Each structure stands twice: as structure tokens, then as C-alpha cells.
N, C-alpha and C positions, 0 to 999 in steps of 0.2 A: 545842445540844450534847447528845449522848446520854449515858446513865448511865455507860457505861464510859469515855467521853471525860472526863467530869467527874471520875470517880474517878482516872483516869490523871493528870489535871492536879493533883489534890490529893496524889498520891503523889510529885510532884516536890518534893523537900525540899532543905534546905541542907547535908545531910551525905551525902557520896558513898556511904558504907557503907549508910545507910538507903535511899537511892535504889535501890541494887542489890538489897537484900532485898525492897523493895516491888515493884520491877519483876519480879522472879522470881515473887513471889506472884501478881501479876496474870496472869502467863503460865500458871502451873500450878494455882492454887487458887481464885482469885476466882470463876471461872465455876461452881464447885461449891457456892458459898454460896447458901442460900435467902434470901428477902427479909429475914428476921430477922438472919441472919448478915451480910448486906450492910449492914444498918443499924448493927450493932455495929461492923463494920469502919470504917464512916464515922465513928462516934463515936471510935474509936481514932485516926483521922487528925486529930482536934481536939487531940490531945495535943502538947506540945512535942517537937521532934525528939529530944532526948536521952532523954526518958522513953520515947518509942516505940522508939528503938533499944535501950534497955535491956530492954524487953519482948521485942523480936524476937530478941535475942541470949541471952535467958535470964538476964540479970543482975538482973532484977526479975520478980516474980511478978504475974500479972494478977489483977484482981478476979474472983471466981467466974464472973460472967456473961460474961466475955470469954475464959475459958480455952480453949474449943474453937476460937475464931477465932485466938487467939494461937498455939495448937498448930499450926494450919494454916500460919500465917505463918512459924513456925519450921521447918516441914516435919516436925513430930513426930506428925502425925495417924496413926491406925492405919487 
């Protein structure tokens, strides 16, 4: 299984809303991440679904090291 296939599989979650956010991010933003950003995104995928959804929807603020990746996930990057 290639890297993107593994990440795509990990993005399949139990919440439809989160699935939609992650699917959109894979299509528009994941390919722009460097190796460090991909590692941080992979760490974010270890979080429980509700916590990750709160980050993605802006209901929670990420730890400083995740800010850039979460901004991309939200579509907020400049």
C-alpha cells in the first residue's frame, strides 16, 4: 500500500462530517505538504474523531506545532 493509500484509509472515520473534511483536504491540500507536514497530519489522524472534527471546524485551537496543517485542513491557509 502506497503512502497516499495508507493516509486515505486512515482518513475514513466514523463521522460523515469528518470524512467529508478529510476527503476534501486529501484532494486539495495533502499533496502540498512537505514530509514534516505529512508527519504532523499523520499525528493528527491519531486523535479521536470528535477532537479532530473540532479542530477541523475551528471549535478547538490546535497546539502551536499543528497550526499550519490545521489551517490547511480548514482551508484557511494564505
